[in-house]
C-alpha positions as CSV (number, residue, x, y, z in Angstrom):
1,M,54.2,123.8,92.9
2,E,55.6,120.4,92.2
3,N,56.4,118.2,95.2
4,S,59.4,115.9,94.8
5,V,59.1,112.3,95.9
6,H,62.2,111.2,97.8
7,R,63.0,107.8,99.3
8,F,65.0,107.0,102.4
9,H,68.1,106.1,100.4
10,D,67.8,109.5,98.7
11,L,68.1,111.3,102.0
12,F,71.3,109.4,102.8
13,A,72.7,110.4,99.4
14,Q,71.7,114.0,100.0
15,L,73.6,113.9,103.3
16,G,76.6,112.5,101.5
17,L,76.4,109.1,103.2
18,P,76.4,105.6,101.7
19,A,72.9,105.2,100.3
20,D,72.8,101.4,99.7
21,T,71.0,99.1,102.0
22,E,74.2,97.9,103.7
23,G,75.5,101.5,104.2
24,I,72.2,102.7,105.7
25,S,72.1,99.7,108.0
26,A,75.7,100.2,109.1
27,F,75.1,103.9,109.8
28,L,72.0,103.2,111.9
29,A,73.7,100.4,113.8
30,A,76.7,102.7,114.5
31,H,74.6,105.6,115.8
32,R,71.6,104.2,117.5
33,P,70.1,104.8,119.9
34,L,70.4,108.5,119.8
35,D,69.7,110.0,123.3
36,S,66.2,111.4,123.6
37,H,67.7,114.7,124.9
38,V,69.6,115.3,121.7
39,S,67.8,116.8,118.8
40,L,68.6,115.0,115.5
41,A,70.5,117.9,114.0
42,D,72.5,118.3,117.2
43,A,73.8,114.8,117.1
44,P,77.6,114.8,117.2
45,F,78.1,112.6,114.1
46,W,76.8,115.2,111.6
47,S,79.0,117.7,109.8
48,S,77.9,121.3,110.1
49,A,76.5,121.1,106.5
50,Q,74.5,117.9,107.3
51,A,73.1,119.4,110.5
52,A,72.1,122.6,108.7
53,F,70.3,120.6,106.0
54,L,68.4,118.6,108.6
55,R,67.4,121.7,110.5
56,E,66.2,123.5,107.4
57,A,64.3,120.5,106.1
58,L,62.2,120.5,109.3
59,L,61.9,124.3,109.8
60,Q,60.8,124.8,106.2
61,D,58.7,121.7,106.2
62,S,60.4,120.9,102.9
63,D,59.8,117.8,100.8
64,W,62.6,116.2,102.8
65,A,60.9,116.7,106.2
66,E,59.0,113.4,106.3
67,L,62.2,111.4,105.6
68,V,64.1,113.4,108.2
69,D,61.4,112.5,110.7
70,Q,61.8,108.8,109.6
71,L,65.6,109.1,110.1
72,N,65.0,110.6,113.5
73,G,62.7,107.7,114.5
74,A,65.2,105.1,113.1
75,L,68.0,106.6,115.2
76,R,66.0,106.5,118.4
77,E,65.3,102.8,118.2
78,P,67.3,100.5,120.4
79,P,70.1,98.6,118.7
80,R,68.9,95.4,117.1
81,Q,70.1,92.1,118.4
82,G,72.9,90.7,116.3
83,S,74.0,94.2,115.1
């Protein structure tokens, strides 16, 4: 079985979000910090398709799971000064 190598910007593209550096930064700035009581896939800013993708990636431990974990961590960080 061949494992695909994905990058953080690939995850944003897969989710149908702007995948350039500025788009990723803007998305994170707009949505962080995600409350610790809310699971990533249950965050209110996802469409139902995006939420399903995030859930499945983690449940199936797909080749996207590591990046979904990184996204989860990035959204839990406090807002950056100047953002």
